[in-house]
PyMOL commands that place a pseudoatom at each C-alpha (Angstrom):
pseudoatom trace, name=CA, resn=UNK, resi=1, chain=A, elem=C, hetatm=0, pos=[132.616, 95.311, 88.187]
pseudoatom trace, name=CA, resn=UNK, resi=2, chain=A, elem=C, hetatm=0, pos=[131.708, 98.970, 88.508]
pseudoatom trace, name=CA, resn=UNK, resi=3, chain=A, elem=C, hetatm=0, pos=[132.556, 100.679, 91.768]
pseudoatom trace, name=CA, resn=UNK, resi=4, chain=A, elem=C, hetatm=0, pos=[130.213, 103.428, 92.854]
pseudoatom trace, name=CA, resn=UNK, resi=5, chain=A, elem=C, hetatm=0, pos=[131.809, 105.881, 95.239]
pseudoatom trace, name=CA, resn=UNK, resi=6, chain=A, elem=C, hetatm=0, pos=[130.626, 105.596, 98.823]
pseudoatom trace, name=CA, resn=UNK, resi=7, chain=A, elem=C, hetatm=0, pos=[130.023, 109.373, 98.852]
pseudoatom trace, name=CA, resn=UNK, resi=8, chain=A, elem=C, hetatm=0, pos=[127.573, 109.017, 95.969]
pseudoatom trace, name=CA, resn=UNK, resi=9, chain=A, elem=C, hetatm=0, pos=[125.599, 106.343, 97.819]
pseudoatom trace, name=CA, resn=UNK, resi=10, chain=A, elem=C, hetatm=0, pos=[125.409, 108.649, 100.845]
pseudoatom trace, name=CA, resn=UNK, resi=11, chain=A, elem=C, hetatm=0, pos=[124.431, 111.570, 98.585]
pseudoatom trace, name=CA, resn=UNK, resi=12, chain=A, elem=C, hetatm=0, pos=[121.589, 109.480, 97.158]
pseudoatom trace, name=CA, resn=UNK, resi=13, chain=A, elem=C, hetatm=0, pos=[120.228, 108.953, 100.655]
pseudoatom trace, name=CA, resn=UNK, resi=14, chain=A, elem=C, hetatm=0, pos=[120.655, 112.630, 101.536]
pseudoatom trace, name=CA, resn=UNK, resi=15, chain=A, elem=C, hetatm=0, pos=[118.959, 113.818, 98.343]
pseudoatom trace, name=CA, resn=UNK, resi=16, chain=A, elem=C, hetatm=0, pos=[115.944, 111.614, 99.069]
pseudoatom trace, name=CA, resn=UNK, resi=17, chain=A, elem=C, hetatm=0, pos=[115.805, 112.919, 102.657]
pseudoatom trace, name=CA, resn=UNK, resi=18, chain=A, elem=C, hetatm=0, pos=[116.113, 116.532, 101.482]
pseudoatom trace, name=CA, resn=UNK, resi=19, chain=A, elem=C, hetatm=0, pos=[113.242, 115.867, 99.062]
pseudoatom trace, name=CA, resn=UNK, resi=20, chain=A, elem=C, hetatm=0, pos=[111.070, 115.065, 102.092]
pseudoatom trace, name=CA, resn=UNK, resi=21, chain=A, elem=C, hetatm=0, pos=[111.277, 111.298, 102.301]
pseudoatom trace, name=CA, resn=UNK, resi=22, chain=A, elem=C, hetatm=0, pos=[112.076, 108.971, 105.159]
pseudoatom trace, name=CA, resn=UNK, resi=23, chain=A, elem=C, hetatm=0, pos=[115.014, 106.784, 104.122]
pseudoatom trace, name=CA, resn=UNK, resi=24, chain=A, elem=C, hetatm=0, pos=[116.519, 103.722, 105.742]
pseudoatom trace, name=CA, resn=UNK, resi=25, chain=A, elem=C, hetatm=0, pos=[119.722, 102.587, 104.081]
pseudoatom trace, name=CA, resn=UNK, resi=26, chain=A, elem=C, hetatm=0, pos=[121.584, 99.323, 104.357]
pseudoatom trace, name=CA, resn=UNK, resi=27, chain=A, elem=C, hetatm=0, pos=[124.657, 99.146, 102.118]
pseudoatom trace, name=CA, resn=UNK, resi=28, chain=A, elem=C, hetatm=0, pos=[123.231, 99.599, 98.597]
pseudoatom trace, name=CA, resn=UNK, resi=29, chain=A, elem=C, hetatm=0, pos=[119.549, 99.191, 99.506]
pseudoatom trace, name=CA, resn=UNK, resi=30, chain=A, elem=C, hetatm=0, pos=[117.252, 102.064, 100.341]
pseudoatom trace, name=CA, resn=UNK, resi=31, chain=A, elem=C, hetatm=0, pos=[113.802, 101.782, 101.896]
pseudoatom trace, name=CA, resn=UNK, resi=32, chain=A, elem=C, hetatm=0, pos=[111.909, 104.956, 101.040]
pseudoatom trace, name=CA, resn=UNK, resi=33, chain=A, elem=C, hetatm=0, pos=[108.698, 106.200, 102.624]
pseudoatom trace, name=CA, resn=UNK, resi=34, chain=A, elem=C, hetatm=0, pos=[106.700, 109.366, 103.127]
pseudoatom trace, name=CA, resn=UNK, resi=35, chain=A, elem=C, hetatm=0, pos=[106.420, 109.023, 106.945]
pseudoatom trace, name=CA, resn=UNK, resi=36, chain=A, elem=C, hetatm=0, pos=[103.018, 107.315, 106.520]
pseudoatom trace, name=CA, resn=UNK, resi=37, chain=A, elem=C, hetatm=0, pos=[103.835, 104.376, 104.228]
pseudoatom trace, name=CA, resn=UNK, resi=38, chain=A, elem=C, hetatm=0, pos=[106.611, 102.813, 102.228]
pseudoatom trace, name=CA, resn=UNK, resi=39, chain=A, elem=C, hetatm=0, pos=[106.838, 104.046, 98.647]
pseudoatom trace, name=CA, resn=UNK, resi=40, chain=A, elem=C, hetatm=0, pos=[109.635, 101.963, 97.185]
pseudoatom trace, name=CA, resn=UNK, resi=41, chain=A, elem=C, hetatm=0, pos=[112.719, 99.879, 97.737]
pseudoatom trace, name=CA, resn=UNK, resi=42, chain=A, elem=C, hetatm=0, pos=[115.803, 100.879, 95.766]
pseudoatom trace, name=CA, resn=UNK, resi=43, chain=A, elem=C, hetatm=0, pos=[118.666, 98.455, 95.150]
pseudoatom trace, name=CA, resn=UNK, resi=44, chain=A, elem=C, hetatm=0, pos=[121.868, 99.634, 93.490]
pseudoatom trace, name=CA, resn=UNK, resi=45, chain=A, elem=C, hetatm=0, pos=[123.536, 96.676, 91.767]
pseudoatom trace, name=CA, resn=UNK, resi=46, chain=A, elem=C, hetatm=0, pos=[126.863, 98.067, 90.601]
pseudoatom trace, name=CA, resn=UNK, resi=47, chain=A, elem=C, hetatm=0, pos=[128.088, 94.669, 89.406]
pseudoatom trace, name=CA, resn=UNK, resi=48, chain=A, elem=C, hetatm=0, pos=[125.091, 94.445, 87.046]
pseudoatom trace, name=CA, resn=UNK, resi=49, chain=A, elem=C, hetatm=0, pos=[125.264, 98.173, 86.226]
pseudoatom trace, name=CA, resn=UNK, resi=50, chain=A, elem=C, hetatm=0, pos=[121.613, 98.526, 87.249]
pseudoatom trace, name=CA, resn=UNK, resi=51, chain=A, elem=C, hetatm=0, pos=[119.412, 100.326, 89.731]
pseudoatom trace, name=CA, resn=UNK, resi=52, chain=A, elem=C, hetatm=0, pos=[116.257, 98.382, 90.581]
pseudoatom trace, name=CA, resn=UNK, resi=53, chain=A, elem=C, hetatm=0, pos=[113.297, 100.225, 92.048]
pseudoatom trace, name=CA, resn=UNK, resi=54, chain=A, elem=C, hetatm=0, pos=[110.474, 98.153, 93.506]
pseudoatom trace, name=CA, resn=UNK, resi=55, chain=A, elem=C, hetatm=0, pos=[107.362, 100.282, 93.849]
pseudoatom trace, name=CA, resn=UNK, resi=56, chain=A, elem=C, hetatm=0, pos=[105.234, 99.119, 96.794]
pseudoatom trace, name=CA, resn=UNK, resi=57, chain=A, elem=C, hetatm=0, pos=[102.252, 101.461, 96.435]
pseudoatom trace, name=CA, resn=UNK, resi=58, chain=A, elem=C, hetatm=0, pos=[99.530, 101.710, 93.825]
pseudoatom trace, name=CA, resn=UNK, resi=59, chain=A, elem=C, hetatm=0, pos=[100.364, 105.362, 93.175]
pseudoatom trace, name=CA, resn=UNK, resi=60, chain=A, elem=C, hetatm=0, pos=[102.897, 106.272, 90.495]
pseudoatom trace, name=CA, resn=UNK, resi=61, chain=A, elem=C, hetatm=0, pos=[106.482, 106.674, 91.648]
pseudoatom trace, name=CA, resn=UNK, resi=62, chain=A, elem=C, hetatm=0, pos=[107.001, 110.370, 92.503]
pseudoatom trace, name=CA, resn=UNK, resi=63, chain=A, elem=C, hetatm=0, pos=[108.833, 112.269, 89.772]
pseudoatom trace, name=CA, resn=UNK, resi=64, chain=A, elem=C, hetatm=0, pos=[111.375, 113.737, 92.194]
pseudoatom trace, name=CA, resn=UNK, resi=65, chain=A, elem=C, hetatm=0, pos=[112.476, 110.224, 93.201]
pseudoatom trace, name=CA, resn=UNK, resi=66, chain=A, elem=C, hetatm=0, pos=[112.864, 109.290, 89.525]
pseudoatom trace, name=CA, resn=UNK, resi=67, chain=A, elem=C, hetatm=0, pos=[114.883, 112.463, 88.885]
pseudoatom trace, name=CA, resn=UNK, resi=68, chain=A, elem=C, hetatm=0, pos=[117.250, 111.765, 91.793]
pseudoatom trace, name=CA, resn=UNK, resi=69, chain=A, elem=C, hetatm=0, pos=[117.797, 108.181, 90.609]
pseudoatom trace, name=CA, resn=UNK, resi=70, chain=A, elem=C, hetatm=0, pos=[118.369, 109.247, 87.005]
pseudoatom trace, name=CA, resn=UNK, resi=71, chain=A, elem=C, hetatm=0, pos=[121.183, 111.543, 88.159]
pseudoatom trace, name=CA, resn=UNK, resi=72, chain=A, elem=C, hetatm=0, pos=[123.045, 108.612, 89.712]
pseudoatom trace, name=CA, resn=UNK, resi=73, chain=A, elem=C, hetatm=0, pos=[122.235, 106.335, 86.771]
pseudoatom trace, name=CA, resn=UNK, resi=74, chain=A, elem=C, hetatm=0, pos=[123.591, 108.844, 84.260]
pseudoatom trace, name=CA, resn=UNK, resi=75, chain=A, elem=C, hetatm=0, pos=[126.755, 109.516, 86.274]
pseudoatom trace, name=CA, resn=UNK, resi=76, chain=A, elem=C, hetatm=0, pos=[127.694, 105.818, 86.321]
pseudoatom trace, name=CA, resn=UNK, resi=77, chain=A, elem=C, hetatm=0, pos=[125.936, 104.694, 83.116]
pseudoatom trace, name=CA, resn=UNK, resi=78, chain=A, elem=C, hetatm=0, pos=[123.519, 102.476, 85.044]
pseudoatom trace, name=CA, resn=UNK, resi=79, chain=A, elem=C, hetatm=0, pos=[120.236, 101.118, 83.733]
pseudoatom trace, name=CA, resn=UNK, resi=80, chain=A, elem=C, hetatm=0, pos=[117.248, 102.284, 85.800]
pseudoatom trace, name=CA, resn=UNK, resi=81, chain=A, elem=C, hetatm=0, pos=[114.622, 99.532, 86.147]
pseudoatom trace, name=CA, resn=UNK, resi=82, chain=A, elem=C, hetatm=0, pos=[111.314, 100.317, 87.855]
pseudoatom trace, name=CA, resn=UNK, resi=83, chain=A, elem=C, hetatm=0, pos=[109.055, 97.412, 88.810]
pseudoatom trace, name=CA, resn=UNK, resi=84, chain=A, elem=C, hetatm=0, pos=[105.881, 96.915, 90.784]
pseudoatom trace, name=CA, resn=UNK, resi=85, chain=A, elem=C, hetatm=0, pos=[106.441, 94.804, 93.862]
pseudoatom trace, name=CA, resn=UNK, resi=86, chain=A, elem=C, hetatm=0, pos=[104.009, 91.898, 93.877]
pseudoatom trace, name=CA, resn=UNK, resi=87, chain=A, elem=C, hetatm=0, pos=[103.432, 90.031, 97.069]
pseudoatom trace, name=CA, resn=UNK, resi=88, chain=A, elem=C, hetatm=0, pos=[101.771, 86.653, 97.128]
pseudoatom trace, name=CA, resn=UNK, resi=89, chain=A, elem=C, hetatm=0, pos=[98.505, 86.538, 98.989]
pseudoatom trace, name=CA, resn=UNK, resi=90, chain=A, elem=C, hetatm=0, pos=[97.691, 83.379, 100.913]
for i in range(1, 90): cmd.bond("trace and resi %d" % i, "trace and resi %d" % (i + 1))
show_as sticks, trace
zoom trace
C-alpha cells in the first residue's frame, strides 16, 4: 500500500482553490465546482495507486485541474484515470 502524505492531500485541495475552484474535501475525495456547478469528483486511491476523476459536466475537464492532478500523480507514480460520470435516468 502506498501512503500519500497528508500534507500533499491538503496541498491538492489548496492548489485547486488557488486556481479558482470551490473544493469540498472528505479524506481522499474532492468535490470540485466553479461556484455555479460541480465540475468533477476526484478520488485518490493510494492502495490502487490511482487517481480517479469523475467528470460531471458535458464540458471538457479544465486543463489547470488536469495539470494539478498530474503533479500529484507523477510525484507518487499514480495512474490518472478520467471518466465521465453517468447517472441513470428513471
